[in-house]
Each structure stands twice: as C-alpha cells, then as structure tokens.
C-alpha positions as CSV (number, residue, x, y, z in Angstrom):
1,M,-1.7,-9.5,-12.1
2,N,-4.3,-10.1,-15.1
3,A,-7.3,-10.5,-11.9
4,R,-6.7,-7.8,-9.6
5,I,-9.1,-5.7,-8.3
6,S,-9.9,-2.5,-7.7
7,V,-11.2,-1.5,-3.5
8,R,-11.4,1.3,-1.6
9,A,-8.6,0.9,1.3
10,P,-7.2,3.6,3.7
11,I,-4.0,4.2,1.6
12,Y,-2.7,7.4,1.9
13,Y,1.6,8.9,1.2
14,G,2.7,8.9,4.5
15,R,5.8,7.1,5.2
16,K,9.0,9.4,4.3
17,S,11.5,7.7,2.9
18,A,14.9,7.9,3.0
19,S,15.5,5.8,0.8
20,R,14.2,7.2,-2.0
21,G,15.3,10.8,-1.5
22,N,13.0,11.9,2.1
23,T,10.6,11.4,-0.9
24,Y,6.8,10.4,0.0
25,T,5.5,6.3,0.0
26,M,2.1,4.9,0.6
27,T,1.0,3.3,4.2
28,F,-1.9,2.2,5.5
29,R,-4.4,4.2,8.0
30,R,-7.1,2.9,10.2
31,N,-11.2,4.0,8.7
32,D,-10.6,6.5,5.6
33,P,-11.3,3.8,3.2
34,S,-11.1,7.4,0.6
35,G,-8.0,5.6,-1.3
36,I,-8.0,2.7,-3.9
37,A,-5.9,-0.1,-3.9
38,A,-5.5,-2.9,-6.2
39,L,-6.1,-6.8,-4.6
40,V,-3.7,-8.8,-6.1
41,P,-4.6,-12.7,-6.1
42,C,-1.5,-15.2,-4.3
43,Q,0.3,-17.7,-6.1
44,R,-0.9,-20.4,-4.2
45,E,-4.5,-21.2,-2.5
46,I,-4.2,-20.0,1.4
47,A,-6.0,-23.1,2.9
48,T,-3.2,-23.8,5.8
49,I,-0.5,-21.5,8.0
50,D,1.7,-23.0,6.3
51,D,0.1,-21.5,3.0
52,L,-0.4,-18.0,4.6
53,K,3.4,-18.2,5.4
54,E,4.8,-19.1,2.6
55,E,3.1,-16.2,1.1
56,A,3.3,-13.8,3.8
57,E,7.3,-14.3,3.5
58,A,7.3,-13.5,-0.1
59,L,5.2,-11.1,0.0
60,W,7.7,-9.4,2.4
61,K,10.4,-10.4,0.5
62,A,9.4,-8.0,-2.3
63,E,9.2,-5.5,0.0
64,A,12.4,-5.7,1.5
65,P,14.5,-7.8,-1.2
66,N,18.0,-8.1,1.3
67,S,15.5,-9.4,4.1
68,E,16.5,-13.2,5.0
69,W,13.8,-15.7,4.5
70,G,11.4,-16.2,6.4
71,A,11.3,-12.6,7.6
72,I,8.2,-11.0,7.7
73,G,9.1,-7.6,9.0
74,S,11.1,-5.0,10.5
75,G,11.5,-2.2,12.4
76,W,9.7,0.6,9.5
77,G,7.1,-2.0,8.2
78,C,6.0,-5.9,8.4
79,V,2.7,-8.0,6.5
80,G,-0.8,-7.8,8.7
81,A,-3.2,-10.6,7.3
82,L,-6.8,-9.8,7.4
83,L,-8.9,-12.8,7.9
84,G,-12.7,-12.4,6.7
85,S,-15.1,-15.1,6.7
86,D,-15.7,-17.6,10.1
87,E,-13.7,-20.7,8.1
88,A,-10.6,-18.3,7.5
89,R,-10.6,-17.7,10.9
90,E,-10.9,-20.8,12.5
91,A,-8.6,-22.9,10.8
92,L,-5.5,-19.1,10.9
93,A,-6.0,-16.9,13.5
94,S,-4.3,-19.2,16.0
95,A,-1.8,-20.2,14.0
96,W,-0.7,-16.6,12.4
97,K,-1.0,-15.2,15.8
98,T,1.4,-17.3,17.3
99,H,4.0,-17.3,13.7
100,F,3.9,-13.1,14.6
101,R,5.0,-13.0,17.9
102,T,7.0,-15.3,17.1
103,T,8.7,-13.4,14.7
104,R,8.4,-10.5,15.4
105,T,8.4,-8.6,18.8
106,G,5.2,-6.2,18.6
107,G,2.6,-4.8,15.8
108,L,3.4,-1.3,13.8
109,S,0.8,1.0,13.4
110,V,-2.4,-0.4,11.8
111,V,-0.6,-4.0,12.5
112,S,-2.1,-5.2,16.2
113,A,0.6,-7.2,18.6
114,D,-1.1,-10.7,16.6
115,G,-0.1,-10.0,13.3
116,I,-4.5,-8.7,12.6
117,L,-4.4,-6.0,9.5
118,G,-6.1,-3.2,12.0
119,I,-9.3,-2.4,8.7
120,T,-11.9,-2.5,8.1
121,W,-13.0,-5.2,5.3
122,P,-12.5,-3.1,1.9
123,E,-15.6,-3.1,-0.7
124,T,-15.0,-2.6,-4.2
125,V,-15.0,0.5,-6.2
126,N,-18.0,-1.3,-7.7
127,K,-19.6,-1.7,-4.2
128,T,-20.2,-4.8,-4.6
129,P,-18.9,-7.3,-2.0
130,L,-15.9,-9.5,-1.7
131,D,-15.8,-13.6,-2.1
132,I,-12.3,-13.4,-0.5
133,D,-11.5,-15.5,2.8
134,V,-7.7,-13.7,3.4
135,I,-6.2,-10.9,2.0
136,I,-2.0,-9.9,3.5
137,A,-0.9,-6.2,2.7
138,T,2.5,-4.6,3.7
139,V,1.8,-2.1,6.6
140,T,4.9,0.6,6.5
141,K,5.8,3.0,9.3
142,P,4.2,6.3,9.0
143,A,5.4,9.8,9.9
144,N,4.5,11.7,12.7
145,K,2.5,13.6,12.0
146,P,0.2,14.3,8.9
147,I,1.5,15.3,5.3
148,G,0.1,17.5,3.4
149,A,-0.8,17.5,0.0
150,Y,1.4,20.3,-0.9
151,S,4.1,18.5,1.3
152,I,4.0,15.2,-0.2
153,A,4.7,17.1,-3.9
154,D,7.2,19.5,-3.0
155,A,9.5,16.4,-1.6
156,W,9.3,15.0,-5.5
157,L,9.8,18.3,-6.8
158,H,13.5,18.7,-5.1
159,Q,14.6,15.3,-5.8
160,N,16.4,14.9,-9.3
161,Q,17.4,11.2,-9.0
162,G,13.5,10.1,-10.7
163,F,11.8,9.3,-7.1
164,E,8.7,10.8,-8.8
165,R,8.1,7.9,-11.0
166,Y,6.6,6.6,-7.5
167,F,4.1,8.4,-7.6
168,F,2.8,8.0,-12.1
169,E,3.2,4.8,-12.2
170,N,1.1,4.5,-8.7
171,V,-1.6,6.7,-10.9
172,S,-1.0,4.1,-14.1
173,H,-2.6,1.6,-12.1
174,G,-4.7,2.9,-10.5
175,I,-3.7,2.9,-6.8
176,R,-4.7,6.6,-6.0
177,T,-5.6,8.5,-3.0
178,F,-7.3,11.3,-1.9
179,D,-4.6,13.5,-2.2
180,D,-3.9,12.7,-5.8
181,G,-5.6,15.9,-7.4
182,E,-3.9,18.7,-5.0
183,I,-0.3,16.7,-5.6
184,W,-0.6,17.2,-8.7
185,Q,-2.2,20.8,-8.7
186,R,1.3,21.3,-6.6
187,I,3.6,19.1,-9.8
188,E,2.1,21.4,-12.7
189,E,2.1,24.3,-10.8
190,R,5.8,23.9,-10.5
191,T,6.6,22.5,-14.5
192,P,9.4,20.3,-13.2
193,G,11.5,19.1,-16.6
194,W,10.3,15.3,-15.9
195,L,7.0,16.4,-17.0
196,K,8.2,15.6,-20.5
197,F,9.2,12.3,-19.5
198,D,7.6,9.7,-22.3
199,D,6.9,6.9,-19.1
200,Y,4.9,9.5,-17.8
201,A,2.0,11.0,-20.3
202,R,-0.2,8.0,-19.6
203,A,0.1,9.0,-15.8
204,I,-0.7,12.8,-16.7
205,E,-3.1,12.9,-19.2
206,A,-5.3,11.0,-17.0
207,L,-4.8,13.1,-14.0
208,R,-5.6,16.6,-16.4
209,A,-8.8,14.5,-17.5
210,E,-9.6,15.1,-13.5
211,A,-8.5,18.4,-12.8
212,A,-10.6,19.8,-16.5
213,A,-13.7,17.9,-15.1
214,P,-16.7,19.6,-13.4
C-alpha cells in the first residue's frame, strides 16, 4: 500500500448494494476520468498467464470473500484486465481471453466478453506517464439509471448501520469522485449524529476545507 499511485479514473458511486443497506458503492463507467483512484502494486510480478490468473483470483476473493477459489466474478461483478504494452498484449491477451471465457459466460459493464477492462489508460494526478504493463480491477454492475449526488447522500443518511463509513474511508485514502462535494454538502446540511465520530474527523476536515476553498 505504501507504493500506491493516485490516478485519474472513471469511478463513481453507481452500484446500489443490498448488503450495505441499499447505499451506493463504486463502479466504473467509460471515458469519464473525473475520479481519483489508487493503483496498488500486485503481490507478484505478472509475467505469465498463471501470474495474471492468480492475481485476478486473489482480487476477486478480496471483493467476495465467500466465493470459491478460482472464481473471478459473479452476476454482480467481475475482474477485468487492461494490458498497456505490446509485450503484455503479446504475452497475455490470448491466454487471458481463453481463461476469462472459460471461467465466465460474458462480460459485465465495462469489462468485455474477452475480459478486457474498457477504460482509457489512466494517468497520474500529476499527468506523468505510468510505467506499468498490466492493470486489473474489479468492476461491479451499475444501477440501470444515473444516480444524483443527493440520492447517494440520502442513502447513507437514511440508514443507521454504519455504512456511511464507506464514503469517509474513501475520502481519507484519496479515493474520490466528481460528486463528492455535493454529497458532502447534503450530508453536512442534515447533520447526522455520526458526523461526530472520531474515525471520520480526518475525512470531514478535508471535505470542509475543499468546500471552503474559493
């Protein structure tokens, strides 16, 4: 985690999660790099298809702990791969396509039927090049229609099971969306009791500073 890189990415709060009290979690959309995501190095260098399969399986297991080992997705989400160099495409594209099509029956959202993540290659927030060959990410199935910032905020405001932590943890770790300002405005206007939680203080300080900036 200490080697993570902040990048521009097309992430947004777009999946309604029943297991999180019908609040919204992040997913991807195409060609809108208005969010900031964190790229974290894999546990091992990806040089062969077996390396890629192992990392993809571990990533899905982290997303869905109750899934079987070897899975890379379900009906609500899956892992996709983005190959950023000619060497990576030559070494991995065909074998990854075969593995993905063998493991799953079709893509999902911005992941193609060949398992390719359909977003533009990310750039750092400082617009410096990324010296990376392979990116893997978990993509979840978005809601059928766009969700407004106030509706996203209201979903957290209308529950009392602590699921608002998802938003504040994202902010604390620099994982941001274009809608964060409006989401925060709505939350602060409603003054829920959990705004006093010490665990959220760092994120709240950052959000208030942004709101006060000219």
